[in-house]
N, C-alpha and C positions, 0 to 999 in steps of 0.2 A: 504494500500500500504506500503510495507516494505521499509527500508532504502536502499540506493544504497551502495553496498559493496566496489566499487572501483571508484576512481576519476582520471581524467586526471591531468597532471602536470599544465596545464593552469588554471584549476579550483582551484587547490591547491594554486597556486601563487595569484590568485584573492582573495581568502579568507585570505591569509596571509597579503596581501597588505591592505585589508579592516580592518583587526585587528590592524595592525601597525599604520594606519592613523586615527583611531577613536579618538585619543586624550585623552586616558584614563590614569588615574594615576596608579601607581604601586599597590596600595592597592585595587583598583577596577578592576584590570586586570582579576582576576578570574571570576568575574561576567560577564564581557564583553565577555570573551571566552565562557562562558556558553550560553550567548545570541546568539553568532555566531553559536555554535554547534546546538542549537535548531532551529535557523532560517534556517540553511542549511542542516539539517538532518544528521549531522555527528554522529559517534558512541559515542563520548564524548569529554570532554575537553582534554584528553590525546592525542587523534588523532590529533587535531589541534596543540597542543604543539609539537608533533613529526614532523609535517609538518614544523613548524617554525624552529626547530633545523635542519632538513634536508635542508631547504632553506639556513640557515646560513652556513652550511657546504658544500653546493653545491652538495648534493647527492640526491636531489629530482628528481625522475624519473617518466616518464609517465607509466601508467599501460599498460601491454601487455596481450594479451589474454592468458589464462591458457593453452589452447590447443597448442599454439605455443611454450610456455615456457616448457611444459612438454614433448615435443617430444623427445623421446630417441632413440638413435641408438641401433640396435640389439647387443646383446653380442657376442663377438668374442671368442669362445671357441674352442680350437684345437680338432680335431677328434682323439681320442686315441683308437687304436685297441689293443685288448688284444693279447699278444704274448704267445703262448703255446709251443713254441719251435718246433723242428722237430720231429714229431711223425709219 
């Protein structure tokens, strides 16, 4: 079974809270982050670090379906008719 590629904002906040409240020292923080990433099936330590940064900057967003996000409006191109003059 592969890893989940997208997570909800609630899940992100739960993991961030768990990481912050684990009571680890600064020197062992890397190892604790690795333990969390392995336990929860995240891509890596960087992903969790990005979530923490996003949480601190209040830019953490819930994942939205790609189909809904990629819905594009049709291009509006004017119809240009060639003019050959009065022949």
